C-alpha positions as CSV (number, residue, x, y, z in Angstrom):
1,M,42.7,-46.2,0.7
2,N,40.3,-48.5,-1.2
3,M,38.6,-46.2,-3.7
4,F,36.0,-49.0,-4.5
5,Q,35.1,-50.1,-0.9
6,D,31.5,-49.2,-1.2
7,W,30.8,-51.4,-4.2
8,P,29.8,-55.0,-3.6
9,E,32.6,-56.4,-5.8
10,P,35.9,-55.2,-7.2
11,I,35.4,-52.7,-10.0
12,V,36.7,-53.6,-13.4
13,R,36.8,-50.9,-16.1
14,V,35.2,-52.0,-19.3
15,Q,37.7,-49.9,-21.2
16,S,40.6,-52.0,-19.7
17,L,38.8,-55.2,-20.9
18,S,38.4,-53.8,-24.4
19,Q,42.0,-52.7,-24.6
20,S,43.2,-56.2,-23.5
21,N,42.2,-57.6,-26.9
22,L,39.7,-60.1,-25.5
23,K,38.2,-62.5,-28.1
24,A,35.2,-63.2,-25.8
25,I,33.6,-60.9,-23.2
26,P,33.5,-62.1,-19.6
27,N,30.4,-63.9,-18.4
28,R,29.5,-60.9,-16.2
29,Y,28.5,-59.0,-19.3
30,V,26.7,-61.7,-21.2
31,K,22.9,-61.2,-21.1
32,P,20.5,-64.1,-20.8
33,L,19.5,-65.5,-24.2
34,S,16.0,-64.0,-24.1
35,Q,17.5,-60.5,-23.3
36,R,20.2,-60.3,-25.9
37,P,20.2,-57.5,-28.6
38,N,19.3,-59.8,-31.5
39,L,20.7,-57.5,-34.2
40,P,19.2,-58.6,-37.5
41,S,19.9,-56.2,-40.3
42,Q,16.3,-54.9,-40.5
43,N,16.5,-53.5,-37.0
44,H,19.5,-51.3,-37.9
45,H,19.0,-47.9,-39.4
46,N,18.5,-48.0,-43.1
47,K,17.6,-44.9,-45.1
48,H,15.2,-47.1,-47.0
49,N,13.5,-48.4,-43.9
50,P,10.3,-46.4,-43.4
51,V,10.1,-47.0,-39.6
52,T,13.1,-44.8,-38.9
53,A,11.1,-41.8,-40.1
54,A,9.0,-42.1,-36.9
55,I,11.8,-40.5,-34.9
56,S,11.2,-36.9,-35.9
57,I,13.9,-34.3,-36.7
58,I,12.4,-31.0,-35.6
59,D,13.8,-27.6,-36.6
60,L,13.4,-25.4,-33.5
61,G,14.2,-22.4,-35.7
62,G,10.5,-22.4,-36.5
63,L,9.8,-21.2,-33.0
64,Y,11.8,-18.0,-33.5
65,T,10.1,-16.9,-36.7
66,N,7.4,-14.4,-37.3
67,D,5.7,-17.0,-39.6
68,I,2.7,-18.0,-37.5
69,T,2.0,-21.1,-39.6
70,L,5.6,-22.4,-39.3
71,H,5.5,-21.6,-35.5
72,A,2.3,-23.6,-35.0
73,K,3.6,-26.5,-37.2
74,T,6.8,-26.7,-35.1
75,L,4.7,-26.8,-31.8
76,D,2.5,-29.5,-33.3
77,E,5.5,-31.6,-34.3
78,I,6.9,-31.5,-30.8
79,S,3.5,-32.3,-29.3
80,K,3.0,-35.3,-31.6
81,A,6.5,-36.7,-30.9
82,C,6.0,-36.4,-27.1
83,K,2.6,-38.1,-27.3
84,E,3.5,-40.9,-29.7
85,W,7.2,-41.6,-29.2
86,G,8.6,-39.6,-26.3
87,F,11.7,-39.1,-28.5
88,F,12.7,-36.6,-31.1
89,Q,15.8,-34.9,-32.5
90,V,16.2,-31.1,-32.6
91,V,18.3,-28.9,-34.8
92,N,18.8,-25.1,-34.7
93,H,18.3,-25.5,-31.0
94,G,20.5,-22.5,-30.1
95,M,23.6,-24.3,-28.9
96,S,26.8,-23.5,-30.6
97,P,28.1,-26.4,-32.7
98,Q,31.6,-25.4,-31.7
99,L,30.7,-25.7,-28.0
100,M,29.2,-29.2,-28.7
101,D,32.3,-30.4,-30.4
102,R,34.6,-29.0,-27.7
103,A,32.6,-30.7,-25.0
104,K,32.8,-34.1,-26.7
105,E,36.5,-33.6,-27.4
106,T,37.1,-32.7,-23.7
107,W,35.4,-35.9,-22.5
108,R,37.0,-38.1,-25.1
109,D,40.4,-36.8,-24.0
110,F,39.5,-37.7,-20.4
111,F,38.6,-41.3,-21.2
112,H,41.9,-41.6,-23.1
113,L,43.9,-40.6,-20.0
114,P,45.9,-43.4,-18.2
115,M,43.7,-45.5,-16.0
116,E,45.5,-44.5,-12.8
117,L,44.6,-40.9,-13.4
118,K,41.0,-41.7,-14.2
119,N,40.7,-43.8,-11.1
120,M,41.6,-40.8,-8.9
121,H,37.9,-39.8,-9.6
122,A,36.4,-43.2,-8.9
123,N,32.8,-42.9,-7.7
124,S,30.8,-44.7,-5.0
125,P,27.1,-45.8,-5.0
126,K,26.3,-43.1,-2.4
127,T,26.0,-40.3,-5.0
128,Y,27.3,-41.9,-8.2
129,E,29.3,-38.7,-8.9
130,G,32.6,-39.3,-10.6
131,Y,34.1,-42.1,-12.8
132,G,32.1,-45.3,-12.7
133,S,31.5,-48.6,-14.4
134,R,28.3,-49.9,-13.0
135,L,24.9,-48.4,-11.9
136,G,23.6,-50.8,-9.2
137,V,24.8,-52.5,-6.1
138,E,23.5,-56.1,-6.4
139,K,26.2,-58.6,-6.0
140,G,26.7,-60.9,-9.0
141,A,24.5,-58.8,-11.3
142,I,25.0,-58.9,-15.1
143,L,26.6,-55.7,-16.1
144,D,26.5,-53.4,-19.1
145,W,29.5,-52.8,-21.5
146,S,30.2,-49.2,-20.6
147,D,32.0,-46.8,-18.3
148,Y,30.7,-43.3,-17.5
149,Y,31.4,-40.1,-15.6
150,Y,28.5,-38.6,-13.6
151,L,28.3,-35.1,-12.0
152,H,25.7,-32.7,-10.6
153,Y,25.3,-29.3,-12.0
154,C,22.2,-27.8,-10.3
155,P,20.8,-26.9,-8.0
156,L,23.8,-25.1,-6.6
157,S,23.5,-26.9,-3.3
158,L,24.4,-30.2,-5.0
159,K,27.2,-28.8,-7.3
160,D,30.6,-30.1,-6.0
161,Y,33.6,-29.1,-8.1
162,T,35.7,-31.6,-6.2
163,K,33.9,-34.3,-8.0
164,W,34.6,-32.8,-11.4
165,P,37.6,-34.3,-13.4
166,S,41.0,-32.6,-13.0
167,L,41.1,-30.5,-16.1
168,S,42.6,-27.2,-17.2
169,L,40.7,-24.0,-16.5
170,H,39.9,-23.7,-20.1
171,R,38.3,-27.1,-20.3
172,R,36.4,-26.6,-17.1
173,E,34.9,-23.5,-18.6
174,I,33.9,-25.5,-21.6
175,L,32.0,-28.0,-19.3
176,E,30.5,-25.1,-17.4
177,D,29.3,-23.4,-20.5
178,Y,27.9,-26.6,-21.9
179,C,25.9,-27.4,-18.8
180,K,24.6,-23.8,-18.6
181,E,23.3,-24.0,-22.1
182,M,21.7,-27.3,-21.4
183,V,19.8,-25.9,-18.5
184,K,18.5,-23.0,-20.7
185,L,17.4,-25.4,-23.4
186,C,15.6,-27.7,-20.8
187,E,13.8,-24.7,-19.3
188,Y,12.7,-23.6,-22.8
189,L,11.5,-27.1,-23.8
190,M,9.6,-27.4,-20.5
191,S,7.7,-24.2,-21.3
192,I,6.9,-25.6,-24.8
193,L,5.6,-28.9,-23.4
194,S,3.4,-27.0,-21.0
195,R,1.9,-24.8,-23.7
196,N,1.3,-27.9,-25.9
197,L,-0.9,-29.2,-23.1
198,G,-3.0,-26.0,-23.2
199,L,-1.7,-25.0,-19.8
200,Q,0.4,-22.1,-18.5
201,E,3.9,-22.3,-19.7
202,D,5.5,-22.5,-16.3
203,I,3.2,-25.3,-14.9
204,L,5.6,-28.2,-15.5
205,Q,8.6,-26.2,-14.3
206,N,6.7,-25.3,-11.1
207,A,5.8,-29.0,-10.6
208,F,9.6,-29.7,-10.7
209,G,10.1,-27.2,-7.9
210,G,10.8,-24.1,-10.0
211,K,13.9,-23.1,-11.9
212,E,16.0,-22.6,-8.7
213,E,15.2,-26.0,-7.3
214,S,15.0,-28.3,-10.4
215,G,17.9,-30.7,-10.7
216,G,20.4,-31.0,-13.6
217,C,23.1,-33.6,-13.9
218,L,25.4,-34.8,-16.7
219,R,26.3,-38.4,-17.4
220,V,29.0,-39.0,-20.0
221,N,28.7,-42.5,-21.4
222,Y,31.8,-44.2,-22.9
223,Y,31.2,-47.4,-24.8
224,P,34.5,-49.2,-25.7
225,K,34.8,-51.6,-28.6
226,C,33.2,-54.9,-27.9
227,P,34.3,-58.2,-29.5
228,Q,30.8,-59.8,-29.0
229,P,28.2,-57.0,-29.4
230,E,25.4,-59.5,-30.0
231,L,25.7,-60.8,-26.4
232,T,25.6,-57.5,-24.4
233,F,24.4,-53.9,-24.2
234,G,26.1,-50.6,-23.7
235,L,22.9,-49.8,-21.7
236,S,20.2,-52.3,-21.1
237,P,16.6,-51.5,-22.0
238,H,15.1,-48.9,-19.7
239,S,13.0,-45.8,-19.5
240,D,14.6,-42.7,-17.9
241,P,13.3,-42.3,-14.4
242,G,13.7,-38.5,-14.4
243,G,12.0,-35.7,-16.2
244,L,13.7,-34.6,-19.4
245,T,16.8,-36.0,-21.1
246,I,18.9,-34.2,-23.8
247,L,21.5,-36.4,-25.4
248,L,24.5,-35.1,-27.4
249,P,25.1,-38.3,-29.5
250,D,28.2,-39.6,-31.2
251,E,27.6,-38.7,-34.9
252,Q,30.2,-41.3,-36.1
253,V,28.8,-44.4,-34.3
254,A,25.0,-44.9,-34.0
255,G,24.0,-46.9,-30.9
256,L,20.8,-45.6,-29.4
257,Q,17.8,-47.7,-30.1
258,V,14.1,-46.8,-29.3
259,R,11.4,-49.4,-29.0
260,G,8.7,-48.8,-31.6
261,C,5.0,-49.3,-31.3
262,D,5.4,-52.7,-33.0
263,N,8.1,-53.7,-30.5
264,A,10.8,-53.4,-33.1
265,W,14.0,-51.6,-32.0
266,I,14.7,-48.6,-34.1
267,T,18.3,-47.3,-34.3
268,V,18.4,-43.5,-34.2
269,E,20.8,-42.1,-36.7
270,P,21.9,-38.6,-35.4
271,A,21.6,-35.6,-37.7
272,P,24.7,-33.3,-37.8
273,H,25.0,-31.3,-34.6
274,S,21.5,-32.4,-33.5
275,L,20.4,-33.1,-29.9
276,I,18.1,-36.0,-29.0
277,V,15.3,-35.2,-26.6
278,N,13.2,-37.7,-24.6
279,T,10.6,-37.3,-21.9
280,G,11.1,-39.4,-18.8
281,D,8.9,-41.1,-16.2
282,Q,8.3,-38.0,-14.2
283,I,6.9,-36.1,-17.2
284,Q,4.7,-39.1,-18.0
285,M,3.3,-39.1,-14.5
286,L,2.7,-35.4,-14.4
287,T,0.9,-35.4,-17.7
288,N,-1.1,-38.5,-16.8
289,S,0.4,-40.5,-19.6
290,I,-0.3,-37.9,-22.3
291,Y,3.5,-37.6,-22.9
292,K,5.3,-40.9,-23.0
293,S,8.4,-42.2,-21.4
294,I,9.6,-44.8,-23.9
295,E,11.9,-47.8,-23.4
296,H,15.3,-47.5,-25.1
297,R,18.7,-49.1,-25.0
298,V,22.2,-48.8,-26.4
299,I,24.0,-51.3,-28.5
300,V,27.8,-51.4,-28.9
301,S,30.2,-51.7,-31.8
302,P,32.9,-54.3,-32.5
303,A,35.0,-51.8,-34.4
304,K,34.6,-48.3,-32.8
305,E,34.3,-46.8,-29.4
306,R,31.3,-44.5,-28.8
307,L,30.9,-41.4,-26.6
308,S,27.6,-39.5,-25.7
309,L,26.7,-36.8,-23.2
310,A,23.3,-37.2,-21.5
311,F,22.0,-34.2,-19.6
312,F,19.1,-35.1,-17.2
313,Y,16.7,-32.4,-16.0
314,N,14.7,-33.6,-13.0
315,P,12.3,-32.5,-10.3
316,K,13.4,-31.5,-6.8
317,G,13.8,-34.8,-4.9
318,N,11.3,-34.3,-2.1
319,I,8.4,-32.7,-4.1
320,P,5.3,-35.0,-4.6
321,I,4.9,-35.9,-8.2
322,E,1.4,-36.8,-9.4
323,P,-0.8,-36.1,-12.4
324,L,-1.5,-32.4,-12.8
325,K,-5.1,-31.6,-11.6
326,E,-5.8,-29.7,-14.8
327,L,-5.3,-33.0,-16.7
328,V,-7.4,-35.2,-14.5
329,T,-11.1,-35.5,-15.4
330,E,-13.9,-38.0,-14.9
331,D,-13.1,-39.5,-18.3
332,S,-9.3,-39.4,-17.7
333,P,-8.8,-40.2,-14.0
334,A,-5.4,-40.1,-12.4
335,L,-3.3,-43.1,-13.4
336,Y,-0.5,-42.6,-10.9
337,S,-0.3,-42.3,-7.1
338,S,1.7,-39.5,-5.6
339,T,5.4,-40.2,-5.0
340,T,8.6,-38.1,-4.8
341,Y,11.4,-38.3,-7.3
342,D,13.8,-39.5,-4.5
343,Q,11.4,-42.3,-3.6
344,Y,11.0,-43.3,-7.2
345,R,14.7,-43.2,-7.9
346,Q,15.4,-45.4,-4.9
347,F,13.3,-48.2,-6.3
348,I,14.7,-47.8,-9.8
349,R,18.2,-48.2,-8.6
350,F,17.5,-51.6,-7.3
351,S,16.7,-52.7,-10.8
352,E,19.6,-51.1,-12.6
353,D,21.7,-54.2,-12.3
354,G,20.4,-57.5,-13.7
355,D,17.2,-57.9,-15.5
356,N,15.9,-54.4,-16.2
357,S,14.5,-55.2,-19.7
358,T,11.0,-54.0,-18.7
359,S,8.3,-53.2,-21.3
360,Q,7.5,-49.5,-21.4
361,K,4.0,-48.2,-21.4
362,R,3.2,-46.9,-24.9
363,Q,0.2,-45.5,-26.5
364,R,-0.8,-47.0,-29.8
365,T,-0.7,-44.5,-32.6
366,S,-3.9,-43.5,-34.3
367,G,-2.9,-45.7,-37.3
368,D,-2.9,-48.8,-35.1
369,T,-6.6,-48.5,-34.1
370,K,-8.0,-46.4,-36.9
371,G,-11.3,-48.0,-38.1
372,K,-11.3,-50.6,-35.3
373,K,-14.0,-50.8,-32.7
374,K,-12.7,-50.6,-29.1
375,R,-13.1,-53.9,-27.3
376,T,-14.0,-54.3,-23.7
377,A,-13.6,-57.1,-21.3
378,T,-15.0,-58.3,-18.0
379,L,-12.9,-59.0,-14.9
380,H,-14.8,-61.5,-12.7
381,D,-12.6,-61.3,-9.6
382,L,-11.1,-57.9,-8.5
383,D,-9.0,-59.7,-5.9
384,A,-6.7,-60.5,-8.9
385,I,-5.6,-56.8,-9.0
386,E,-5.2,-56.2,-5.2
387,C,-1.8,-56.3,-3.5
388,P,-1.4,-59.9,-2.2
389,L,0.2,-58.5,1.0
390,C,-1.9,-55.6,2.2
391,F,-5.0,-56.4,0.1
392,N,-5.4,-52.8,-1.0
393,P,-6.0,-51.9,-4.6
394,L,-2.7,-51.9,-6.6
395,T,-1.5,-48.6,-7.7
396,I,1.3,-47.6,-10.2
397,P,4.2,-48.4,-10.0
398,I,3.9,-52.2,-9.5
399,F,7.1,-54.2,-8.9
400,Q,7.7,-58.0,-9.2
401,C,10.5,-60.4,-8.3
402,D,12.1,-62.8,-10.8
403,N,9.4,-65.4,-10.0
404,G,6.7,-63.0,-10.9
405,H,5.3,-62.3,-7.4
406,I,4.0,-58.7,-7.3
407,A,3.8,-56.1,-4.5
408,C,2.5,-52.6,-4.2
409,F,4.8,-49.6,-3.8
410,T,4.1,-49.3,-0.1
411,C,4.6,-53.0,0.8
412,L,7.8,-53.1,-1.3
413,H,9.2,-50.2,0.7
414,K,8.4,-51.9,4.0
415,L,10.0,-55.2,2.9
416,K,13.1,-53.4,1.6
417,Q,12.7,-54.9,-1.9
418,K,12.6,-58.5,-0.7
419,C,9.8,-60.7,-1.9
420,A,7.5,-61.9,0.9
421,T,6.7,-65.1,-1.0
422,C,10.1,-66.4,-2.2
423,S,12.6,-63.9,-0.7
424,L,14.1,-62.9,-4.0
425,K,14.8,-59.3,-4.8
426,T,11.7,-57.5,-6.0
427,R,13.3,-55.1,-8.5
428,S,11.5,-55.2,-11.9
429,R,8.4,-53.2,-13.0
430,N,5.4,-55.1,-14.0
431,R,4.4,-52.9,-17.0
432,A,1.6,-55.2,-18.2
433,M,-0.2,-55.0,-14.9
434,E,0.3,-51.3,-14.8
435,R,-1.3,-51.0,-18.2
436,V,-4.3,-52.9,-17.0
437,L,-4.7,-50.5,-14.1
438,E,-4.5,-47.5,-16.4
439,L,-7.5,-48.7,-18.4
440,L,-9.6,-50.4,-15.7
441,R,-12.8,-48.6,-14.5
442,V,-14.9,-50.2,-11.7
443,P,-18.1,-49.4,-9.8
444,C,-17.6,-47.9,-6.3
445,P,-17.4,-50.7,-3.6
446,N,-20.4,-48.9,-2.0
447,V,-22.6,-49.6,-5.1
448,E,-25.0,-51.7,-3.0
449,L,-25.4,-48.9,-0.5
450,G,-26.4,-46.4,-3.2
451,C,-23.2,-45.0,-4.8
452,S,-23.4,-44.9,-8.6
453,G,-19.8,-43.8,-9.2
454,I,-17.7,-45.5,-11.8
455,I,-14.1,-44.9,-10.8
456,S,-10.5,-45.8,-11.8
457,F,-9.5,-48.9,-9.9
458,A,-6.3,-47.3,-8.8
459,E,-8.3,-44.5,-7.1
460,T,-10.6,-46.8,-5.1
461,S,-9.0,-46.0,-1.7
462,T,-9.1,-42.3,-2.4
463,H,-12.7,-42.4,-3.5
464,L,-13.9,-44.4,-0.5
465,E,-12.5,-41.7,1.8
466,I,-14.9,-39.1,0.4
467,C,-17.7,-41.3,-0.9
468,A,-21.1,-40.2,0.5
469,F,-22.0,-43.9,1.2
470,T,-18.9,-44.8,3.2
471,K,-19.7,-45.6,6.8
472,R,-17.6,-43.9,9.5
473,A,-17.6,-43.5,13.2
474,C,-18.8,-40.2,14.6
475,P,-15.6,-38.1,15.2
476,F,-16.9,-36.8,18.6
477,S,-15.1,-38.7,21.3
478,S,-18.1,-39.2,23.6
479,C,-20.3,-40.7,20.8
480,D,-20.4,-44.3,19.5
481,F,-22.7,-43.5,16.6
482,V,-21.8,-44.9,13.1
483,C,-23.2,-43.2,10.0
484,F,-22.7,-42.6,6.3
485,N,-20.5,-39.7,5.3
486,K,-23.5,-38.0,3.8
487,D,-25.4,-38.2,7.2
488,L,-22.5,-36.9,9.3
489,Y,-23.6,-33.2,9.2
490,E,-27.2,-33.9,10.3
491,H,-26.0,-36.1,13.1
492,S,-23.5,-33.6,14.3
493,V,-26.1,-30.8,14.3
494,A,-28.6,-32.9,16.1
495,K,-26.3,-34.2,18.8
496,H,-23.1,-32.2,19.2
497,C,-23.5,-28.5,18.6
498,E,-25.6,-25.5,19.7
499,S,-25.9,-23.7,16.4
500,S,-25.2,-24.4,12.7
501,Y,-24.6,-22.4,9.6
502,M,-23.9,-22.8,5.9
503,F,-20.8,-21.2,4.5
504,E,-19.3,-20.4,1.1
505,C,-15.6,-20.1,0.7
506,G,-14.4,-16.5,0.9
507,K,-17.7,-15.1,2.4
508,P,-17.8,-14.2,6.2
509,V,-20.4,-15.9,8.4
510,F,-21.5,-14.3,11.8
511,I,-21.2,-16.8,14.7
512,Y,-21.6,-16.5,18.4
513,P,-19.5,-19.3,20.1
514,M,-20.0,-19.9,23.8
515,S,-17.7,-21.7,26.2
516,G,-18.0,-25.4,26.2
517,K,-20.3,-25.3,23.2
518,R,-19.7,-25.9,19.5
519,V,-20.7,-24.2,16.3
520,I,-20.8,-26.3,13.1
521,L,-20.5,-25.0,9.6
522,K,-21.4,-26.9,6.4
523,E,-19.9,-25.9,3.1
524,Q,-22.5,-25.0,0.5
525,T,-22.0,-27.0,-2.7
526,T,-23.8,-27.4,-6.0
527,E,-25.0,-30.6,-7.5
528,G,-22.1,-32.9,-8.5
529,E,-19.6,-31.3,-6.2
530,G,-19.8,-33.8,-3.4
531,E,-20.9,-33.4,0.2
532,G,-18.7,-30.4,1.0
533,E,-16.5,-29.7,4.0
534,I,-17.8,-29.7,7.6
535,V,-16.1,-27.2,10.0
536,I,-16.4,-27.2,13.8
537,V,-15.7,-24.1,15.9
538,E,-15.0,-24.8,19.6
539,C,-14.7,-22.4,22.6
540,F,-12.9,-23.1,25.8
541,D,-12.4,-20.9,29.0
542,T,-8.9,-20.8,30.5
543,P,-7.4,-18.7,33.3
544,Q,-5.7,-16.6,30.6
545,G,-8.9,-16.0,28.6
546,R,-11.0,-17.7,26.1
547,I,-9.7,-20.0,23.4
548,F,-11.3,-20.4,19.9
549,Y,-10.4,-23.3,17.7
550,A,-11.6,-24.5,14.3
551,S,-11.1,-27.9,12.5
552,C,-12.4,-29.9,9.6
553,I,-14.2,-33.2,10.3
554,G,-15.9,-33.8,6.9
555,P,-15.0,-36.4,4.3
556,G,-13.3,-33.8,2.2
557,E,-10.6,-34.7,-0.3
558,E,-7.2,-35.0,1.3
559,E,-5.5,-32.8,-1.3
560,L,-7.9,-29.9,-0.6
561,S,-6.9,-27.7,2.3
562,Y,-8.6,-24.8,4.0
563,T,-7.7,-21.7,6.0
564,F,-9.9,-19.7,8.3
565,K,-9.9,-16.2,9.7
566,L,-11.7,-15.2,12.8
567,F,-12.3,-11.4,13.4
568,S,-14.3,-9.6,16.1
569,S,-17.6,-8.0,15.4
570,C,-16.6,-5.1,17.7
571,S,-12.9,-4.5,17.0
572,D,-10.9,-4.3,13.8
573,R,-7.7,-5.1,15.8
574,L,-8.9,-8.5,17.1
575,W,-8.4,-11.2,14.5
576,F,-6.7,-14.5,13.9
577,E,-5.8,-16.5,10.8
578,S,-4.6,-20.1,10.5
579,D,-4.8,-23.3,8.6
580,L,-7.8,-25.6,9.2
581,E,-6.6,-28.9,10.5
582,R,-8.4,-32.1,9.4
583,V,-9.0,-34.2,12.5
584,L,-10.3,-37.7,13.0
585,E,-11.5,-37.1,16.5
586,V,-13.1,-34.1,18.3
587,S,-12.1,-34.1,22.0
588,D,-13.4,-32.0,24.8
589,E,-9.9,-30.7,25.6
590,P,-8.4,-27.4,24.5
591,P,-6.0,-27.7,21.5
592,D,-2.2,-27.3,21.7
593,E,-1.8,-25.1,18.6
594,H,-3.6,-23.3,15.8
595,F,-6.0,-21.5,18.3
596,M,-6.9,-17.9,19.1
597,L,-6.6,-16.7,22.7
598,V,-8.7,-13.7,23.6
599,P,-8.2,-12.1,27.0
600,S,-11.5,-11.5,28.8
601,C,-11.0,-7.8,29.0
602,M,-10.7,-7.3,25.3
603,C,-13.9,-8.7,23.9
604,P,-16.6,-9.4,26.5
605,D,-19.3,-10.4,24.0
606,Y,-17.2,-12.8,21.9
607,K,-19.2,-12.3,18.7
608,F,-17.2,-13.1,15.6
609,Y,-17.2,-13.4,11.9
610,I,-15.5,-16.5,10.4
611,C,-14.3,-16.6,6.8
612,I,-13.2,-19.9,5.4
613,N,-11.1,-20.2,2.2
614,R,-10.0,-23.1,0.1
615,Q,-6.3,-23.0,-0.3
616,T,-5.0,-22.9,-3.9
617,E,-1.5,-23.6,-5.4
618,D,-1.0,-19.9,-5.7
619,D,-1.5,-19.5,-2.0
620,D,1.2,-22.1,-1.3
621,E,3.8,-20.4,-3.4
């Protein structure tokens, strides 16, 4: 059996290369000149170098004290680290130093086993679980100088003990205990990050899918000695695509480097029995870039091997990830479009081989701009920030090929990561363009029709759907009328219904629907709340009885959903409750689902109350 049949090329273990006493590393590991580590002495950690102080060492013991001042100070230190750096070390974190040492010893012993025993656990690119030596599937890609072991720990549905290394029961218990403690720490840190945003402490956890559905996986990184560390990386520059990462570093050999605000690479010198925490891309998206996911890399040593344990805590794969609504305001519009972690990870994997030295979005610290007046600029042609393929406004993330041709997320998925212009792989993030989109505010495209809105460019499409001055066709199938969104209600009342009412969410409205006729209801809103939803109630006679059906036709926001409840004015036992469907066309035919069927003998007058409610996140849970 060929254990490596799913990889594009024969797998070579970096550890084997290192142990063969090479004087020069193979070309497969030599980075292009512009992407090499460039290791001048000033970039290495030096206790006299003030920039290293930016990577905070935070004592979590301050959170378990009755000292209110110390407790608040600790929370503030974590908040500042997440907002400015996305990286910090923690001590007194609750994990046993003995367990940490035993976990590292267990994995170090594994990597010192004979190669034939390790290769029994060789992985494939299908799940990456097991013993591996590369992270991507592009043929001919330049590789990193490292081996690793990757395994899933949670949720339980993904945990597969057959993928774990063959170890004694005692050592398996060590790994089990270590991962269990990591999950506990991740959950605790998630609650702290939520509280520091001024939100309920479970809001980030719930956005991940809850404690039972959030993902946890362990990657043990092994970096063998390298004869030419100036030519390669243990891990190339990247930001973590997941949610939260907790690293158990090698205290004997420093190697992790974080890109500073001045683009200098800062080597993190681990404190004794500390853990290094960093927020990933999913946290940055959920917090609308309040917390940062920072670019980092790993350099290798010519004299010593290095081992680290990275535990990744991630959202459930199929849950949409987008900025939390509590953090989105008119002044701070959503910077990211909705995507799932599975979709995001799929694109990231195509850039894990080769050139992945992308520039991470970073917020300047207050010291960078203190005393300086903000500058503005004018963009004369908005076509420059539209996708050149579909001509829709670009949204984050933006990808580019090696020739610099860009594409939006949707087009890239349709083209299967192949550039439409030059056919090269489209695999790298265009962070500079993403930063432009984060900051760009533009007038609504309907400005000449009367809209005065100033919106985020990335939200142009979403805004146009609900803009009062967007033209739309009448949704009634027999009508060819075209009107503004703001005029749809008046047109519908005048031409397509027998009676109309105003409604407020949660308050019953008395209606008298008749067969073949329509009742229209308009949501009552206050100034500044938009046009409000429009609901149509239809009535159809059938041999079995009378059908009642309700639907939304207004230009309401897609993320807002409604439910309705119909109940008889003459019988407490006759009622129906369902979701309100949003429809693009109102036909004259009875619906196939989500309707109420009332036998003629049960309610001859057909007088009803309807109560419409806006669905909340609590209703969904």
